[in-house]
N, C-alpha and C positions, 0 to 999 in steps of 0.2 A: 645426386640431388643436394647433398650437404645438410639436409634437415633431419635426416634419420627417418624419412618417410618411405614407405614402399611405393613403387611405381604405380601410378593411378590413384593414389590417396592424396588427400590434401589436409592441411592442418585447419582445424575449425576452432582452435582455442580462442581466437579473437573475434570470431564471427558466428558464435552459436546462436541458434534460433530456438525460442521456447515453444511450448505446445500451442501458443496462440499465434505463432508465426512472426513474433516480434524479436528483435535482438535481445539476447540474454544479458542481463546486467550483472556485472561482477560486484560482490560485496566489497566495500572499501576496507583496506587494512587499517586496523585501529592502532593508535599509538599507545604506549604505556600509560600516558596521562589519561587518555580516553578510557582505557580499561579500568584504571584505578577508581574512576568516578562513575563507572557504568552501573546501571540498574538491571536486575534480572526479574523476569516475570516469575512470581511464586508458583504459578500453575504449570508452566511448561519450560521455564528456564531460558527463554529467549532473552538476548542481551540488548539493552538499549543504551547507547552512548551518544555523546554530543551535547550541544547546548539545549536541545528540546527533548532530552531523554525522558523527563518526568511526564511531559505531555504525551509522548508516543507510548510510553508504558501504560498510562491511564486509558488511552484510546484502545490499546491492544487488549487490556483486561476485559473490555466489553465482549470480545470474541469468545471468552470463556463463560460468561454469565448468560449469554443468549438474550440479553436486554436489547430492546429496539426502541429507544426513546424518541425517535424522530419520525412522526407520522406524515405521510403524503397528504397534502390538502385536497387531492383529486381522486384518490382511490384508497383501498384498505392497506396498501403497502406501508411498512414501517422499516426504517433503516437503523443500523447500529451506530453509524457515524454520519454527521451532517454532509460530508462530501459525497457519500453514497446516495443520500436523498437528493442532493442537487443533480447528480448524474442521472438518477432515475427520472426526475422531472424533465430534464432536458431530452432524454431519449424516449420516454413513454408518453409524455404529454407535451410534445414540441409546439403545439399551437396555443398553449396557455401562457398567460403572463403570470409569473410568480415573483413575488417580492422577496428581497433578501431575508426579510424577517421570517417568511414562511419556511425557508430552507436553512436559515442561520448562516448563509454564506453570501458573499458579494458577487459570485460568478453565475448566478441563476439567470 
């Protein structure tokens, strides 16, 4: 076979499926420059690099506080990030008209 695989086995390194049945995304390899300017979460150590690292770290920190500052205008649900509220409204209240101001996004 030439790939070092046992007969009947296939390589799944490039086509892994996650537990939701979607293709597994590989994490990008970070350059030395990205790593030198990276920010770490003080609670869990997760690394944030790239041009939006501060935004992503601040958004991530809410996962540790349990804060849910974005209320649904149609039910008691509250989200920890605007994007989750917009998704909730699209899926749970599909027949309602929601303004971007209500979800804080432009994709509602």
